[in-house]
C-alpha positions as CSV (number, residue, x, y, z in Angstrom):
1,X,-3.9,24.1,-4.8
2,X,-2.9,21.4,-2.3
3,X,-1.2,22.4,0.9
4,X,1.8,20.5,1.8
5,X,1.3,19.2,5.4
6,X,3.1,16.9,7.8
7,X,0.4,14.3,7.0
8,X,1.2,14.5,3.2
9,X,0.8,10.9,2.3
10,X,-1.3,8.3,0.4
11,X,-4.3,8.9,2.7
12,X,-4.4,12.6,1.7
13,X,-4.8,11.8,-2.0
14,X,-7.4,9.2,-1.2
15,X,-9.5,11.7,0.9
16,X,-9.2,14.3,-1.9
17,X,-10.6,11.8,-4.4
18,X,-13.5,10.8,-2.0
19,X,-14.5,14.5,-1.8
20,X,-14.6,14.7,-5.6
21,X,-16.7,11.5,-5.7
22,X,-19.4,13.3,-3.7
23,X,-19.6,16.0,-6.5
24,X,-19.4,13.5,-9.4
25,X,-23.1,13.3,-10.1
26,X,-23.2,17.0,-10.9
27,X,-20.0,17.0,-13.0
28,X,-18.9,13.9,-14.7
29,X,-15.6,15.5,-15.6
30,X,-14.7,15.1,-11.9
31,X,-13.8,11.5,-12.8
32,X,-10.6,12.7,-14.4
33,X,-9.6,14.5,-11.2
34,X,-10.6,11.5,-9.1
35,X,-8.4,9.2,-11.4
36,X,-5.5,11.6,-11.0
37,X,-5.8,11.6,-7.2
38,X,-6.0,7.8,-7.2
39,X,-2.9,7.6,-9.4
40,X,-1.1,9.9,-6.9
41,X,-2.4,7.8,-4.1
42,X,-1.0,4.6,-5.6
43,X,2.3,6.2,-6.3
44,X,2.6,7.5,-2.8
45,X,1.4,4.3,-1.2
46,X,3.9,2.2,-3.0
47,X,6.6,4.8,-2.2
48,X,5.7,4.5,1.5
49,X,6.1,0.7,1.4
50,X,9.4,1.2,-0.3
51,X,10.5,3.7,2.4
52,X,9.5,1.2,5.1
53,X,11.5,-1.7,3.7
54,X,14.5,0.7,3.1
55,X,14.1,2.1,6.7
56,X,13.5,5.6,5.2
57,X,16.9,5.4,3.4
58,X,15.5,5.9,-0.1
59,X,18.2,7.0,-2.6
60,X,17.7,9.9,-5.0
61,X,17.5,7.3,-7.8
62,X,14.6,5.5,-6.1
63,X,12.9,8.8,-5.3
64,X,12.6,9.4,-9.1
65,X,10.5,6.3,-9.5
66,X,6.7,6.9,-9.9
67,X,5.2,4.2,-12.1
68,X,3.5,1.5,-10.1
69,X,5.3,-1.3,-11.9
70,X,8.7,0.3,-11.2
71,X,7.9,0.9,-7.5
72,X,6.6,-2.6,-7.0
73,X,9.8,-4.1,-8.5
74,X,11.9,-1.8,-6.3
75,X,10.0,-3.0,-3.2
76,X,10.7,-6.6,-3.9
77,X,14.3,-5.9,-4.8
78,X,14.8,-4.0,-1.6
79,X,13.1,-6.8,0.4
80,X,12.7,-10.1,-1.4
81,X,10.8,-11.4,1.6
82,X,8.4,-8.5,1.7
83,X,5.2,-10.5,2.0
84,X,6.8,-13.0,4.4
85,X,7.9,-10.1,6.6
86,X,4.3,-8.8,6.7
87,X,3.2,-12.2,7.8
88,X,5.9,-12.2,10.5
89,X,4.8,-8.8,11.7
90,X,1.2,-9.9,11.9
91,X,2.2,-12.9,14.0
92,X,4.1,-10.6,16.3
93,X,1.1,-8.3,16.6
94,X,-1.1,-11.3,17.4
95,X,1.3,-12.3,20.2
96,X,1.0,-8.7,21.6
97,X,-2.8,-9.1,21.6
98,X,-3.2,-6.5,18.8
99,X,-6.2,-7.4,16.6
100,X,-5.4,-5.0,13.8
101,X,-3.4,-6.6,11.0
102,X,-1.1,-5.2,8.3
103,X,-2.8,-6.0,5.0
104,X,-0.3,-7.1,2.3
105,X,-0.7,-5.0,-0.8
106,X,-1.6,-6.8,-4.0
107,X,1.2,-5.2,-6.1
108,X,-0.2,-6.7,-9.3
109,X,-3.7,-5.4,-8.7
110,X,-2.3,-1.9,-7.8
111,X,-0.3,-1.9,-11.0
112,X,-3.3,-2.9,-13.0
113,X,-5.4,-0.2,-11.5
114,X,-2.7,2.4,-12.0
115,X,-2.3,1.4,-15.7
116,X,-6.1,1.5,-16.1
117,X,-6.3,5.0,-14.6
118,X,-3.4,6.2,-16.8
119,X,-5.4,5.2,-19.9
120,X,-8.0,7.8,-19.0
121,X,-5.5,10.5,-18.2
122,X,-4.6,11.1,-21.9
123,X,-6.5,13.1,-24.5
124,X,-8.9,10.7,-26.2
125,X,-8.3,10.0,-29.9
126,X,-11.9,8.9,-30.6
127,X,-15.3,9.7,-29.1
128,X,-15.7,6.1,-27.8
129,X,-12.5,6.6,-25.7
130,X,-14.1,9.6,-23.9
131,X,-16.8,9.9,-21.2
132,X,-19.1,11.3,-23.9
133,X,-19.5,7.6,-24.9
134,X,-21.8,5.7,-22.4
135,X,-19.9,2.5,-22.6
136,X,-16.5,4.2,-22.0
137,X,-18.1,6.1,-19.1
138,X,-19.4,2.9,-17.5
139,X,-16.0,1.3,-17.7
140,X,-14.4,4.4,-16.2
141,X,-16.9,4.4,-13.3
142,X,-16.3,0.6,-12.7
143,X,-12.5,1.3,-12.6
144,X,-13.0,4.1,-10.1
145,X,-15.2,1.9,-7.9
146,X,-12.7,-0.9,-8.0
147,X,-9.9,1.6,-7.1
148,X,-12.0,3.0,-4.3
149,X,-12.6,-0.4,-2.7
150,X,-9.0,-1.5,-3.1
151,X,-7.4,1.6,-1.7
152,X,-10.0,2.0,1.1
153,X,-9.2,-1.6,2.3
154,X,-5.4,-0.9,2.3
155,X,-5.5,2.5,3.9
156,X,-7.9,1.5,6.6
157,X,-5.3,-0.8,8.1
158,X,-2.0,0.0,9.8
159,X,1.2,0.1,7.7
160,X,4.5,-0.1,9.4
161,X,7.7,-1.9,10.0
162,X,9.4,-3.3,13.0
163,X,13.1,-3.1,13.9
164,X,14.2,-6.6,14.8
165,X,16.8,-7.3,17.4
166,X,19.3,-10.2,17.0
167,X,16.9,-12.7,18.3
168,X,14.1,-11.4,16.1
169,X,16.3,-11.6,13.0
170,X,17.2,-15.1,13.9
171,X,13.5,-16.1,14.3
172,X,12.7,-14.3,11.0
173,X,15.4,-16.2,9.1
174,X,14.1,-19.5,10.5
175,X,10.5,-18.5,9.5
176,X,11.5,-17.4,6.0
177,X,13.4,-20.6,5.4
178,X,10.6,-22.8,6.8
179,X,12.8,-24.0,9.6
180,X,10.1,-23.2,12.1
181,X,6.3,-23.5,12.1
182,X,3.9,-20.7,12.8
183,X,3.0,-22.4,16.1
184,X,6.7,-22.7,17.1
185,X,7.3,-19.1,16.1
186,X,4.4,-17.9,18.3
187,X,5.8,-19.9,21.3
188,X,9.3,-18.4,20.8
189,X,7.9,-14.8,20.5
190,X,5.7,-15.2,23.6
191,X,8.8,-16.5,25.4
192,X,10.9,-13.5,24.4
193,X,8.1,-11.1,25.3
194,X,7.7,-12.8,28.8
195,X,11.5,-12.4,29.3
196,X,11.4,-8.8,28.2
197,X,8.6,-7.9,30.6
198,X,10.3,-9.7,33.4
199,X,13.4,-7.5,32.9
200,X,11.3,-4.3,32.6
201,X,11.0,-2.2,35.8
């Protein structure tokens, strides 16, 4: 039984799956539980991105979404410039001297992994669809490895959003509409940061 904690998030499901991976060699059935945790992880991760772009104002209707494809569409609908915003955030972090970057999620890849995992989370109709079949087992293991690498990469980097002031929104609009180059954006952000620190006590 999982304990609901304050840190109940995508990372929790990922760590649960990693623990089961350690036990996999002794019990191949663990693959099903790993797949379930990875499915939960993807659902939660995409929901967290959705909550970020909605500034935590996620409606009850959106809270009912759980399929990766539906959550991915909801993210882009809520923030059509989702990937451009991540690029903007990374430029801002660079200007602050922060080396860590926000990694943009590959929504198509996450949806593909999610769908692949779901295929194994149903009762098999034939032996060659179960882990009793060596080929099916190898494919399942390959998918788990792919999911592990993909989720580890995403979860090992910061995820977050920034609240833009009027000047920030103005710069973002220029950046999204290609009215300003990356070099010009960096200069403007550095200028704004210099003015901010001058005003600070």
